[in-house]
N, C-alpha and C positions, 0 to 999 in steps of 0.2 A: 503495502501500502504508499503511497506516496505521500510522505510524510513532509513540513513545514522542521527546518532545523531551528535548536531552541537549547541553550547551553544547557539546560534537562536529558536532550535526545537520546545522549549517549553511555548512561546512569545504568552499571550494572544492579540488575537487583537483589534488591538487600537476603534474601531468602535461599537465594540460589543457591550458595557453595554449600550452604545448612544441606541442601536438598541435597544433592545432585553430587555429594561425596560419603554420603550415605548419613549425613547423623539428623536425618530428618527423626519426628516421637509419632506415632501415630495410635492411636487406641488400642491395639490389639497389641500392640508393645510395653504399655504399661503392668505393672504386676504391681503384684502387694504380697509382704512375708505373712505367708500359714494359707493365703489363696487357695483358693478347691475351684471346683468348676462348671461347669453347667453345657445342658444337651436339653433341644424342650423336644417334646413329643406333638406334633403336627398331624392336622386331620387329612387323613389320606382321600378325600372326597368335598365336594362343593357343598353337599346339601343334607344334614342328618340330625336326629335327633341323638343325645350321649344316652345311653344308657345305663350306663359300667365303664367306669375306667376303673380295672386292674393293676394298684400298682404293686402288690404287695414283691412279688416275685424281682421285683427292681429294688424294692425299700431294705432283701434281704440279699442281695447280690455283691459281694466284696469290695470297702472300699466309697460304697454309697454310703454318704449322710444324710442327703433327704429326699424324698419326693414332692413335691408338693402336684394340688392339681385345681379344677376350675373351685373348687367348693371349697378352696382357702384361701381363691383370692378374693368370692361372693363374701368369705367369715370376715374378711381383712381391707372390705370396702375401696376395694379395687378395680371399682367396677364404673365409677363417671366419667367415661372416655369425653375429651373436653372434644368439643369442633368450634366452625367457626363462623357458621352459615348464620347470623345474629342478626342479619338484616331483616327486617318485617316482608313479610309474602303475602300476596294477596288475600286482600281481605285483612290483612290489619296479619292472619298471624303468625304465628311462629314457627319459627322449624322444628319438627318432631324429633327429638332427637331417637339415635342409637345406643341401648346402654351395650359396653362391652365392657366383661371382667376384662380380666390380666390373661385369664389362663379360663379357655369358653366351659361356658356353664348350660346344659343342658341343649343346646345345638350347637352343632358346625355351619358357620353361611359359606366358610370357603376352602378351597385346597390350601395346604400349608398354615393352618389359624391354630395356635398354639394352644396343647388340648393338657400337657406335662409338660415340668421342666422337673431334670434328673440333674443332683447336687453329687458329685465326686469328687476321690483324693484328684483325679488327670480330666481332662476331656474324652481318650481314649475309655478310661472309665467310664465316666456317665452316659456313651456313643453305647457302647455295650448292652448297657441297663437298661437302655431306653426303650433297645427289644422289644425289654421283656414284660412290657405298659402292654394291657392286653381291654380293646380296648371291643366294645357293641357298638353295633349301631343301629340305629334304625332310616337309612333309610329315607331321602324325602324328593320331591321332584325340582331340578335348579333350574335356576333361567339365568346364565351369564354374560344376554341380551339385553341393556338397553329395553328397547321397543317392544324383546317378546314381557320383560320384565311388567310394562307399563299397561300391557294389553288386558283388557275383562279377563276375570278366572284363575291371570299367573297366581303360581304360587307363589306364595305371602312367608320375606323372610322376616319377617317383624309379628306377633301380632298386635301390638299401637301400634303401624302404619301401614291405616288401609291401604293396598291398589302397589306400594313399595313407590309410595311416592312420599318423601317428608316434607317437601316440599316442591313449589311452584309461587314463582313471584316473576314480577313485568317491568321491564322500565319505558319512559317514551309514553306519545300521546296514541291511541287506538284509530280513533277519532280523525286526530289530523291527515295522519297515514290510509287513512282509505277513501276520505274526502280527494286525496291528489293522485290516488289510485286512475276512483272513477274519470277522471280528466287523459290517463299519460297516453303518449302516441304511442310510449312501448312500454314493455312489461316483459323481464328476465324471467324465469326462475330457475331455480338451481338446489337440485338438495346434496350436501356434500358433509364426511365422516373424518374428524381427526382423530385419526386413529390412537386404541389403547398401545401405548410404550412404555417400558421401563430407563430408568435413568439409569441403570449401571456403573457407578461412581466406581472409580481404580479401587479406590476401596473398600473392603468390606464392611460391612457394619457390626461393630464390637462395643462391648461393651463392662466396664470391671467397677462393683459398689461395695462400698463397705461403709456397717454402720457401727454409729458409737454413742455406745450405750450408756454413757455418758453423760449427755449432752441430745440424745436420739437422736442426733442429725447421719446427713450421709453422703459419703464423700463417690462423684462419679467422673470414672475416667470413657471419653464415650465424641464419638467424632458427632461434632456439632455447629452448624452454624449460627451458632450466637446464642450464651445462656440467657438470654433475658426470658423468652419466649418460652425453650424448655421449660427452665424456672416453672413455668408458670400453669403449664399445662401440666406437668407434672405431677403439681401441687394441686389441681385442680382436680385428677385424676386416681390420685391415692389418698389425699383430704391430710396430709403432711406442709404444714408451713412452709410459704418460698423459702422462711429463711432456716430450716432445718434441711434444701438442698444448697448441698455445693457442688459444681463442674471445675476438673481440669482437663485441659487438653492443650496441646500444640502443633499438629498439623494435622491438615486437614488434607484425605485425596480423591477429593473431588467428591460433595453437594449439589449442586442443582435442581435446591427448592427440597430435595428429597429429605437431609438430613435438619430438618429445621422444626420437623417434630418429634412428639412423644410417640415412644410405639408398648405395648405390651410388655413385651421381654424384657423392660425398663423396669415396669413395675415386680414381672415378677421378680427377679433378681435382687429387690430389693425387703419384698419378702422371705428369699434364700439365705441371704446376709442377716437378715436380727434374726433365723430362725435358727441359724447356725450359729452365732459371734463371729464368725469370718468372713472375709473378703472371697468374692465368690464373680468371677469373672467367664461371660460369651465371648466368643467370636465365629460371627455367621458361614457359613458357606455359604458358596457364588449363587448355590443353587435357592438353596431360601432368600436369600437378597432378591431372586425374581419371583418366588414366589408371597413375599411378606415385607418388603419394602413399597412405600407405596408408590405407585404407578403413576402414568403420568396423561393427561389427555384425557379420551377419549369420550370424545362428543359430537353430536350426528346433531345440523344445522340445516333447516330451509327455506331460504332466500329468496325473497322477489325481491328486484328493483322495477323505479320507475321512472317511465324517462320523458321528456317531452320530445316536441320534431327534434329539433338541436340538438341531442340529445346531452339536454341538462337533468341533469340527478333532479328528482323529483321528492319521491321516496323510499325508505326503503323499511322493509317487515325479517325479520333475521326469528324465527321459532328452533328452542334452543332444545335438547334433548342433556343432560350433564347424568352423565353416567360414575355414579361413584362407587362404587363396589357392593361389599356386605357394610361398609359402614363409612361415617360420615367422618372423615378424618382433619384432625386439625386445622389441617393446610391446605384444605377447601373449595375458600370462598374465592380465590383467584377467578374458577370458572367463570364464574359472574359476576365479581364485582369491579374488574379489569373488563370486561368483554361490554361491561355498561358503560365501563368510560373510554373508552376507543372506540362504540360504536360506526359513529361517520365515521372512522378513513381518517384518512385527508381530506375527504373531500366537501361540499358546501352541500351538507342533503338537511334540504328544508325540515320533512318530516321520518320519522323512526319511530318506530315501533317492534321490542322487544321479549318476546316470550319465553320463561325454562320451565323445564318438569322438571326437576330432583331426580335422579331417578336406582336405585340399589339391588343393586345384584350380588348371584353370587359366582365372585370374582374380587381379587387384592383391593380392598381400599384405592382410592385414586387420591391425590392429595399436588401441590405443587409441580411444577417440572418446570425448568428453563422458561421463563414468559410468560406462563401460569392464567394461560387467557388471553392473552395479546397476542402468541403465535394463532387460534384459533380465530381470533375476531379477523387479523388482517388476512386472514385461508380464504375467509370466505368472503368479506368483500371487495378484499381483490379477483377472484372466481370467476365473480359475479360482475367485475366490473371489464373482465374477459369477454362474457359471453355474450355482451351485451354490444361489443366493441365487433367482436365478429357478427352478432346478427343484425345491426346495424352499418357495416362493412365501415365501420370507421376503425380507423391509423390504434393503435392501446395510446399509444403513448398520446395521441391528442386528446382522446376521452377527457387521460387523465387530468390533461392541460385544462382544457374545455369546465372542469369541473373541483382546482380545488379552492383550501381556502386560501384567498389573496394574502402579500403578505402583511398591507394595512389594514387587514380585518382580526389581525393578532394587540391582541391574547382573545381569544374565539370563546363563544360562550356556546357547548355545544346542542343539540335538541337533550341529553339524555341529560345533560348539566352539569358537564364534566366544560375543565375553560383549557386550551392548551395556552401556553402562553408565549411560543416566539417559533415559526419556521419564515424559511426563506425557501417552499418546496419548488415553484417553477425555476426559482433559480437553480436547483437542486436535479429536477431534470435533467434541463440543459447539458449540465456542466456531465452526466451521467450516459446520456444520447452521445456526447460527442466523444467522452472515454469507449462507448461502447464499437462508435461507429454502426449506428442503428440506418443509417440511409442505406450504406452498403450491405444488409443484410441478404440482398435479396440474388448478388452476383454472390455468395458466400451460402445460402440456400442452392442455387444453381451447378457448383462446380460441386458441394456434396452427393449431390443428387450422381451426376455422373461419375461419382467413386459407388453407387449404389449406397446412399445415405438418405434417412428419410431425417433433414437438421430443419428443426427449430428455434424461434425465439422467445423468450416471456421477460415480463416487467413489471416490477413488484415496486410500492410505493408507501411505502409506512408509514406510522407515527405509533405511540405506545408510552406510559404512563408510567414512570419510573422519580426515584425519591422518596416519596409520601413512608413515613411511616407509622406505627400506634401510639407513638408516645414522642417524645424528648428524646434526643437524644444530646450525651452529657459525656467531655471528656476529664481526663485529669491533668494534668500537668507540673511534672516536678522540675523542680533546678535545683541543681546538687555541686558541690563547691568545686569539685572536677568541671563542672561544665556540659557537664552532661546530659540533656535536659532528654526526661523520660514522661511518654507519653501514654495513660491507659485510655483505655476506647473497649466495649462490650459489643460491638463487632466483629467477626470470627469468617477470616481467609479461611477459602479453602483452595486454595492457588493461586487467590487473583493482584497475590502482588500488594498486599496493605501495610507491610512493614514497608516497603520504597514507597507505593505510593503517597502515606500520610507522612514519614520523616521527608518527604521534598516539597509536601506544606508546611511545611513547621520549619526546618532548614527556610525557604525561602521567606516569610513570615518574619524570622530572626533575620535573616542572613549571615549563614552557621552554616558550617561543612555538615555534609548530610553523615559525616562517622560521629556529629557529636550529637543525632537527634537516635534517640530506640523509642522502637514500639512494644509495646504489650499489652495484645488481645484477651481478655476473659481468666486474666487472673481467679482466681481464688479471696475470695476474704473484697473485693471490690463490690463497696458501694455504688457506685453510680450506675443510672443508669440508662438506655436506649437500645438501638433498634439489631437484632443478627441481623447479619449478613443476606438480603432476599430482595428480588425485587427491583435488581438495580440501583441498588436504593443507598450503599455506603461511602462513597465519594462525597456526592451532594450531602447526607446527613451527617455522619462521625466526619468527612474528611471536611468539610465547611467547618465544624464544630473544633476542628483544630487549627484551624487557621484563625477560628475566635478566642482561643485557648493561649495562643502564640501570639494574636496583640494583646488578649487581657495580664499575658506575664511582661511584656515591654509597657504596659500604662504601668502597672504592680512599680515593674524595675525603676520606674523615670521620681516615683514619688518616693524608694527609697536613697538613689542617686545625690534626687535633691534634697535628703535627711544632709547629707554625709555633702554639700558641697551650702548645704548652709542659702538653697535656693529655695524659688518655685518650682514643682516639679513642669510649667509652662512652659519654662525658661531651661527643661533638657530634652535634648535632642538625643537619638537611638541611633543605629546604625554597625550594621556585619557585629556585634555584640559587646560595643561598646557606648555608655552615655558620654554623650558630650553636653558642652555649653558654651555663648560665645563668650556667657559673664564670665566663664571660672576658669582654669589652667587645668583644672584637673580631669581626670579622663580616670572612669570608674570601665572595667570591663564586667559586663555580663554574671559571670561564676563567682566574681566577690562578691555578690553580692548575698551569697551564701553562703557564702565563710564561716558562719557560725552555722546557721544550721537550713538547712535548706529549705527553699521554697516549693509548696504548693496551691492552685488553682483550679477551681472547676470552671468548667465555660458549658455553659447550653446551648441547646437553640432549635426549630422548628423548619421546615423550610418547605415545605408540600410537594410535590409532587413536580417533578420537568418532561420535556416530551423532547424527550431524542426520538429523530425522523430520520425518513434512508430510502432509497432508491438505488433495487442493483436491478441490473441488465442482466442475464445469461442465455448463452446460446448450448445450442444438446447438441449430438446427433446418434439416431436410431440406427442399430443394426437390423436391417427387413429382415435378415437370415433369423437372428436369435432372439432377437429381444430386448438386445441385451444397450444404455444408455453413458454415453461419452460427455461429458459435459467438457464440449470445448472451447468456452469462454466464460468466464465470471466477471465481469465491474460492479463493483460496491462502491457508493458516494451514501457518507453517511455526517449528520448532524450531530456529534451528540454534546453539543457545546465546548467551551476550552476545555485543552485535554492536557497531561499535568505529564503521564509517561507513553508517547508516543509506542516504543512496541508491548507495552501491557495492554493499549487497545485494540490494536494489531490482534496484538494475539487476543484479548474479549470477544473480536467482532469473526478472525477467521474459525472459532472454535465452535462459533452461537450457528457460523453457515454450514459449518458442517456437523453439526448436531441437526438441526433442521436438517441437512441433506440425508442424516442417515435416517431419520421419517418417514422421504419420501420415496428414495427408495429399495429400501428393508425392511426396517426396525417395526416390528406388530407383535402384541399380544396377543393369540390367539383359544382360544379354548373348545371345546369340543361344546356344539347347542347342545348336545340331550344331555352328557353323565358333568358338565361344568369343568371339565378334565383339563388343564391348561395343554397345551399343545406346544409350546416353545418358553421351555422353563431352564436354556443354559445353552449357551455357548456354540453349541452342539449345532439351534435349534431355532433361536435368534438372531436375527441379521448387523452385526456392529458395524456402523462407517469407520473403513478402511482411511490412510493417511494417502493414498492417492485415490478416494473418488472426487476429489477436485483436486484436480496438480496447481492449480496457481487464480489467487484473486488479484484485478487489479482494482487498486481501489482510490478515491480523494475523498479528502476532508471538506465539509461544507458546513462552516458551525457557525449556528447565532449563539452568541452566551446565552446562556440560560442569568434571567432578571428576580428568578428563583433563590439559586447557591448564589451567594456571597463570592464561591472561587468562577461564580459564568459556570457552572461543569451539569452537565446531565446524563444520568445512567446511559451503559452505553454494555452492560451483559448481558445483556438477553435479544436486543439489535438485531447482531445476526443472522439468530435462529426465525427471530418474527417476518426479517423479513425472505432468506433463500427457499422457506414452505414454501410461496407462492408464488414467487419466481418460477423454481426447477419444474417443479405441479404444472404452471401454462408453459415455461419452457416444451417439457417434452408432449403435452397434447397439442400444440402449436407443429410439430414438428407430425404429430397424426392425423392432424388437422385434414391435410388432401385427402386419406382415406377415406373421411365422414366420418372420423372418431373423437367427440369433442366431450365427451364424459370418460372420466378414472379415476376409484377413489385411489388412496396410498393403499398398501406400498406400490410404487414401479418395481418393479419388479420387473426383472428377461421375464420370465415365464408369464404372466398378469398380460403383459406390454404383445409376448410376440401370438398369443393367443386373440387379444382382440384386434389384433391386427392381421391375425385371419380370418378371422369369423365375419370380419368387414371387406376382408380381397372374395368371399364367397359368391 
C-alpha cells in the first residue's frame, strides 16, 4: 500500500522482538504450583434430554480428583448466562433470555455443549477418565438452520421461548418506505446469506483459574480482548462480585471478537478450583474450538431497493433473520445494532426500514466476529446496488456516484438515527477508479477471454461505525525518576501493536524517544476502567486518552516546575522533555520532577463513533474448466483518518481483506439438516484462507481526519473485511454474468462455481 512518509514510518513494532524470539507468553503458557488439569465431556448430539449422567467410574479412576456435572453448576447458581440484546424489541418487549448452566442440565442443545468436567493430576488422566462418563440421552428433533427453526411447528429449544424467537425488532420508517416503493420506477430484490463461520484465532482457548479461600477471589490466566467486559460477564454468570475476579495475561494469539466474551468453561473451572482448593488448568483442542467457541455471521437478509427513473435511490427495506445458535451470546448485539447504524451505507437513501427476527437453532452460539454486523450490512447493500446497476444497465461506479452522500452533507444524520461524521466519498471513488484503471477493464476482459478465462470486475464502497464503547476509557500515566513513562490501559491487543502505537502517541506528545515510554495492558489489580479491544475502538478510545494523559502530565509538570522556578505555570514552556521559561535561566528535566517520588495521573474520555470508509475494486479470473477463481488485481483506497503507524494500519487492512476472502471462497460451518451434526469441525473439512489467496494489494490512503477523536484517527481493524466480502463476490458474479448467472451465495468454492457454470451452459 502506498504511504506518506513521516518520521514514525520506520519505527519497528516494540512487541515484535519478544514475539519472534519465542519469549511471548500465551494463556496455555501460564502454570501454577500444584495445579490440576481439566477435561470436558461434551454432548455428541445436537438436541436431547439428559436422562442420566453416570460419573462413578470416572471418579474412581486413579488420579482423578473431582468430577462435576450440571447439577453442581445449578446448585452453585452458575446459570444466568449474560447476553447483550438489551435494547427493546417490537411493542416494547424485552429479549427473552436463554438460561445456560455452565454444565448442561436437563437438556443439551448443540453438539459440543459441555455436560461434565473431569479434574485430574494430568491432562492425559483427565481425558482418559472422561471416556468413562456414561450419558443416557433421549434424542429430540434438531433444527440447526435458522429458517427451519422459525417455521411453524418447529421443535422448541427452550420452553420459555415460543417459536425459537427470543427477539423481534425493527428500525426506520415502514410507512415511508412503503410510500416510496409505490412511486418507484424500478425495484431491485435480492435475498442473500452471510454464511456461518468460525473465527479460528491461532491461539487455542485456554484458562487457568486459582481460588483464594481467604479472600474468596479468583485469579484467571485466560486469552481475552480486555478484562473489563469479561469481568462483568463472569460476575453476571456466576454471581461472584466483580472485585473478586482478577485477570492476568500477557500475549493473545488473535481474537477477532471471539475472545471478548465469558464462556461456560470458565465458570465450571471456577467451581473446580474452589472445590479442590488447587489451581485448575484447561487447554482446548482445535476441535473443541470449532464446536464451542462462538461462531460468526450467520445472517439471512431479504433486501429490496427502490429507484427513480434517473437511478436515484428512494428507499430500501431489509428483512433479517439473525441465527444466534442455541443460546444468546454476550457478544451477539453487533449483528443487529451495527447493521442499524450503517443501514444506509454510503448512500443518501431517504427512507429505510429494517426488521429483525432472532432465531435460536441447535448450533454453536453466535457472537462477535471481525466487523460484527458491519460486513453483513455492507454485503447486502452493495449486492443490491450491483444488481440495480446490472438491471438498469448503468455503470456500477456511476450508479454509486449518483447516490453518494455529498461531502458537504457531513455530518450526515441517517434515516435510522446515526450520524456519520466526515467523509469524501466522490474523491475516494475517483482515486480508486484511477488506481484500478477502471476504464481499461474491457481490454483486460478480452485478453482473459482469449486465454479461456472469464474475467470479472467488482467494486464496493463502504462505511462502518468504529470507536464507540460502552463506557469512558481511562488511562493511568506514571513518570519515574529514571525518566521512563509508563502508561496503563485496559484495552488488550491480540496482535494489534498497542505497545507500539500507544507508545508513539505518548512519545510524540511528550517529545520523548520511544524507548522512554512503556505500555502496560490489563495488569491485575489496576482499578482503571475502559473498553476492551474490539469494534476497532482502541486507538480512537484508549489511544486518544493516552494523548490526553500525556498532555495532563505536561500541565502537571508545568505547575511543579513553576514552583521550583518561583514563577506562574503560565510562564513555563515545555518541549522535548524539558521545562523552560523566558523569565528564568533554569532548565528542569521532566524526569527530575519525579526525583523524590514517582508521579501518577489519570485521564479519561468518551469520543463516540468514527466512520472509516473505503472503496475497493477487484478483478478476478474464473477458470471455465475447474471453477477456480484467481484474484488478479486488488485495489483498495481507504479513509481511516490520521495514521499513527502506517505498517500497522496496512497489516490490519491486509489481514481484514484476507479474512473476508476466506469467507467468500471457502469458510463455512455446515450442519447436517436432520441431525444437527457439524460437518466441518476441523481443518480437514473447513477451508481457511492461505497467504497466496490474494497475492498483492495495491492501496492508497484518502484521509479525512476525524472530528471525534483528538488524534484525528478512525478505526481500521475491520475495514478490510467489510469491503472485501462484497467486492470479491461482485467480481466473481461479474465474471459469470455472460453465462446468465446473477446470484450465488458464499462460499464461492470451485465446485459451486463449476456447477453453476455447467448448469447455465445446458
